[in-house]
C-alpha positions in Angstrom: -319.3 -90.4 -34.0 -317.9 -87.3 -32.2 -315.3 -84.9 -33.4 -312.5 -86.5 -31.5 -313.1 -89.8 -33.2 -313.2 -88.1 -36.6 -310.0 -86.4 -35.8 -308.4 -89.7 -34.8 -309.6 -91.3 -38.0 -308.1 -88.4 -40.0 -304.8 -88.7 -38.1 -304.2 -92.4 -38.5 -306.0 -92.8 -41.9 -308.9 -94.9 -40.9 -312.3 -94.8 -42.6 -314.9 -93.3 -40.3 -317.7 -95.1 -42.2 -316.3 -98.5 -41.5 -315.4 -97.6 -37.9 -319.0 -96.7 -37.1 -320.1 -100.3 -37.6 -317.3 -101.7 -35.5 -317.2 -102.7 -31.8 -315.8 -100.9 -28.8 -312.5 -102.8 -29.4 -311.9 -100.9 -32.6 -312.8 -97.6 -30.9 -310.2 -98.3 -28.2 -307.6 -99.2 -30.8 -308.3 -95.8 -32.5 -307.8 -94.0 -29.2 -304.6 -95.9 -28.6 -303.1 -95.2 -32.0 -304.2 -91.5 -31.8 -302.6 -91.1 -28.3 -299.3 -92.7 -29.6 -299.1 -90.5 -32.6 -300.0 -87.3 -30.6 -297.1 -88.1 -28.2 -294.7 -88.2 -31.2 -296.3 -85.1 -32.7 -295.7 -83.1 -29.6 -292.1 -84.3 -29.2 -291.1 -83.9 -32.9 -293.0 -80.6 -33.2 -291.0 -79.1 -30.4 -287.8 -80.6 -31.8 -288.5 -79.2 -35.2 -289.3 -75.7 -33.8 -286.1 -75.6 -31.7 -284.0 -77.0 -34.5 -285.2 -74.3 -36.9 -284.8 -71.5 -34.4 -281.3 -72.5 -33.2 -279.6 -74.0 -36.2 -281.4 -72.8 -39.4 -281.4 -69.2 -38.1 -285.1 -68.7 -38.9 -286.0 -65.5 -37.0 -289.8 -65.6 -37.4 -292.0 -67.7 -35.2 -294.2 -68.7 -38.1 -291.1 -69.9 -40.0 -290.1 -72.1 -37.1 -293.7 -73.3 -36.9 -293.7 -74.3 -40.5 -290.5 -76.4 -39.9 -292.2 -78.0 -36.9 -295.3 -78.8 -39.0 -293.0 -80.4 -41.6 -291.5 -82.7 -38.8 -295.1 -83.5 -37.6 -296.3 -84.4 -41.1 -293.3 -86.7 -41.7 -293.9 -88.5 -38.3 -297.6 -89.0 -39.1 -296.9 -90.4 -42.5 -294.3 -92.8 -41.1 -296.7 -94.1 -38.5 -299.4 -94.6 -41.0 -297.1 -97.0 -42.9 -297.5 -99.3 -39.9 -301.1 -98.6 -38.9 -302.5 -99.0 -42.4 -300.7 -102.2 -43.2 -303.2 -104.9 -43.9 -302.2 -108.0 -41.8 -298.8 -108.2 -40.3 -295.7 -107.4 -42.3 -292.5 -108.6 -40.5 -290.2 -106.9 -43.0 -292.0 -103.5 -42.4 -291.7 -104.0 -38.7 -288.0 -104.6 -38.9 -287.6 -101.6 -41.1 -289.6 -99.5 -38.6 -287.4 -100.6 -35.7 -284.3 -99.5 -37.7 -285.9 -96.2 -38.6 -286.8 -95.7 -34.9 -283.2 -96.1 -33.9 -282.1 -93.4 -36.4 -285.0 -91.1 -35.4 -284.1 -91.6 -31.7 -280.5 -90.7 -32.4 -281.4 -87.5 -34.3 -284.0 -86.5 -31.7 -281.9 -87.1 -28.7 -278.9 -85.3 -30.3 -281.0 -82.2 -31.0 -282.7 -82.2 -27.6 -279.5 -82.9 -25.7 -277.7 -80.0 -27.4 -280.6 -77.7 -26.2 -280.7 -79.2 -22.7 -276.9 -79.0 -22.3 -276.7 -75.6 -23.9 -274.5 -74.0 -21.2 -272.2 -77.0 -20.9 -271.8 -77.1 -24.7 -270.9 -73.4 -24.6 -268.1 -74.1 -22.2 -266.6 -76.9 -24.4 -267.0 -74.7 -27.5 -264.8 -72.1 -25.9 -261.9 -74.6 -25.8 -262.6 -76.0 -29.3 -262.9 -72.5 -30.8 -259.6 -71.4 -29.1 -257.8 -74.3 -30.8 -259.5 -73.6 -34.1 -258.7 -69.9 -33.8 -255.0 -70.6 -33.3 -254.8 -72.8 -36.4 -256.8 -70.4 -38.6 -255.0 -67.3 -37.2 -251.7 -68.9 -38.0 -252.6 -69.4 -41.7 -254.0 -65.8 -41.9 -250.9 -64.4 -40.4 -248.8 -66.1 -43.0 -251.0 -64.5 -45.7 -250.8 -61.1 -44.0 -247.1 -61.3 -43.6 -246.6 -62.1 -47.3 -248.6 -58.9 -48.2 -246.5 -56.9 -45.6 -243.3 -58.2 -47.2 -244.5 -57.2 -50.7 -245.6 -53.7 -49.6 -242.3 -53.2 -47.7 -240.3 -54.2 -50.7 -242.3 -51.8 -52.9 -241.8 -48.9 -50.4 -238.1 -49.6 -50.2 -237.8 -49.6 -53.9 -239.7 -46.3 -54.3 -237.7 -44.7 -51.5 -234.4 -45.7 -53.2 -235.7 -44.2 -56.5 -236.7 -41.0 -54.8 -233.3 -40.7 -53.2 -231.7 -41.0 -56.6 -234.1 -38.5 -58.1 -233.6 -36.0 -55.3 -229.9 -36.1 -55.9 -230.5 -35.4 -59.6 -232.8 -32.5 -58.7 -230.3 -31.1 -56.3 -227.7 -31.0 -59.1 -230.1 -29.8 -61.8 -233.1 -28.2 -60.2 -234.2 -26.7 -63.5 -233.7 -27.5 -67.2 -233.6 -25.2 -70.2 -236.5 -25.5 -72.6 -236.4 -24.0 -76.1 -239.6 -23.0 -77.7 -239.6 -22.3 -81.4 -242.6 -20.3 -82.7 -243.3 -20.0 -86.4 -245.6 -17.5 -88.0 -246.5 -16.6 -91.6 -246.5 -12.9 -92.5 -248.1 -11.7 -95.8 -245.8 -9.2 -97.7 -246.5 -6.9 -100.7 -243.6 -7.0 -103.2 -242.5 -3.9 -105.1 -244.0 -5.2 -108.3 -247.4 -5.4 -106.5 -247.5 -9.1 -106.0 -248.3 -10.7 -102.6 -245.9 -13.1 -100.9 -246.0 -14.9 -97.6 -242.9 -15.0 -95.5 -242.2 -17.4 -92.7 -240.6 -16.0 -89.6 -239.4 -18.2 -86.7 -239.0 -16.9 -83.1 -236.8 -18.8 -80.6 -237.5 -18.5 -76.9 -235.4 -20.1 -74.1 -236.6 -20.5 -70.5 -235.7 -22.5 -67.4 -238.4 -24.8 -65.9 -238.5 -27.1 -62.9 -237.1 -30.5 -63.4 -239.7 -33.1 -64.4 -238.1 -35.4 -61.8 -240.1 -33.4 -59.2 -243.4 -34.7 -60.5 -242.1 -38.3 -60.5 -240.9 -37.8 -56.9 -244.4 -36.5 -55.8 -246.1 -39.5 -57.5 -243.7 -42.0 -55.8 -244.4 -40.2 -52.4 -248.1 -40.6 -52.8 -247.7 -44.3 -53.5 -245.4 -44.7 -50.5 -247.9 -43.0 -48.2 -250.7 -45.3 -49.6 -248.5 -48.3 -48.9 -247.7 -47.0 -45.4 -251.4 -46.7 -44.5 -252.0 -50.2 -45.8 -249.1 -51.5 -43.8 -250.5 -50.0 -40.6 -253.8 -51.7 -41.2 -252.1 -55.0 -41.9 -250.0 -54.8 -38.7 -253.2 -54.2 -36.7 -254.9 -57.1 -38.4 -251.9 -59.3 -37.7 -252.0 -58.3 -34.0 -255.8 -58.9 -33.6 -256.2 -61.8 -36.1 -256.8 -64.4 -33.4 -259.5 -62.4 -31.7 -261.1 -61.7 -35.1 -261.2 -65.3 -36.0 -262.7 -66.3 -32.6 -265.5 -63.8 -33.1 -266.2 -65.2 -36.5 -266.4 -68.7 -35.1 -268.8 -67.6 -32.4 -271.0 -65.8 -34.9 -271.2 -68.9 -37.2 -272.0 -71.6 -34.7 -273.2 -74.8 -36.4 -275.0 -78.0 -35.6 -272.0 -80.2 -36.2 -269.8 -78.0 -34.1 -272.1 -78.3 -31.1 -272.6 -82.0 -31.8 -268.8 -82.5 -31.5 -268.9 -80.6 -28.2 -271.8 -82.8 -27.0 -269.9 -86.0 -27.8 -267.0 -84.7 -25.8 -269.3 -84.0 -22.8 -270.9 -87.5 -23.1 -267.5 -89.2 -23.2 -266.0 -87.2 -20.4 -269.0 -87.1 -18.0 -270.7 -90.2 -16.8 -273.8 -88.4 -15.7 -274.2 -86.7 -19.1 -273.7 -90.1 -20.8 -276.3 -91.7 -18.7 -278.8 -88.9 -19.3 -278.2 -89.2 -23.1 -278.8 -92.9 -23.0 -282.0 -92.4 -21.0 -283.3 -89.8 -23.4 -282.4 -91.9 -26.4 -284.1 -95.0 -24.9 -287.2 -92.8 -24.1 -287.5 -91.5 -27.6 -286.8 -94.9 -29.1 -289.5 -96.5 -26.9 -292.0 -93.8 -28.0 -291.1 -94.5 -31.6 -292.1 -98.1 -31.2 -295.4 -97.5 -29.4 -297.4 -97.9 -32.6 -295.4 -100.8 -33.8 -295.8 -102.7 -30.6 -299.6 -101.9 -30.6 -299.9 -103.2 -34.1 -297.8 -106.3 -33.7 -298.5 -107.3 -30.1 -302.3 -106.8 -29.9 -304.9 -109.1 -31.4 -306.6 -107.8 -34.4 -309.7 -105.6 -33.8 -312.8 -106.0 -35.9 -311.8 -102.9 -38.0 -308.7 -104.8 -39.2 -310.8 -107.9 -39.7 -313.3 -106.0 -41.9 -310.4 -104.6 -44.0 -308.9 -108.0 -44.4 -312.3 -109.5 -45.2 -312.9 -106.8 -47.9 -309.5 -107.6 -49.3 -310.2 -111.3 -49.4 -313.6 -110.8 -51.0 -312.2 -108.5 -53.6 -309.3 -110.8 -54.4 -311.6 -113.8 -54.6 -314.0 -112.0 -57.0 -311.0 -110.9 -59.2 -309.7 -114.5 -59.2 -313.2 -115.8 -60.4 -313.2 -113.1 -63.1 -309.8 -114.2 -64.4 -310.9 -117.9 -64.4 -313.9 -117.0 -66.5 
């Protein structure tokens, strides 16, 4: 048995020891199953790699390769469910056909979005423009609410400063009285010591404390003014900002919606999608049709015979 046959046995789950004693029909069945699975492996490997690179934003090639390997392993395990079934299971066949439909839908959707990349981009421009208008309108309402709040604060502080400036104009300074008390030791005529308390009163004019309040309010007004300027700029450019955000965060579902619009509006695109879907769906059923449509090879007969012998021996043991 050469390495290719061993690889085929590993791929589909056959026992090489049993296959060595089988006829050419079993070896041909092995080649047929192996070829069918390899076709699916190549298709789903490429699909998994492109999906990881485009929609999962995996930047490294080995990360995309791991995702492709995951797709390949899943496909192989699914096909083994059919190949390794002993005898014919109609329920499993029906289930595999249903699963093939879903897999063909997923695969054709991913591949179509990659194939029609430029056409999807054109449709996305229109979709994002509509989305940007809706989102921008909501953001403008939020920005306008903050602008109104800041404007109200500035107007209130300016009114307070106007009133304080009038007070300062009338009374630029205020008189402040400082009383200083000190204790002076004194010797009395009889030789005793006594401490006398002496108070000193000083009067001076200082700047009105309203000036400090005016400076504080002015700083707050300037801060609000700078914030207002930024908010006005945001309000003017909000739609462009939203459009850039939408372009930077492109998703699978967004492109899928665009793809559906293209398929509905363009007969050629719809026909191509149907052909691609039918092609993948047919490939998904290769193994099923080989298993159901062909006569059993001697490998299958050996497996069924072993099952029958084992079952018969177990039944005899139960009877005893």
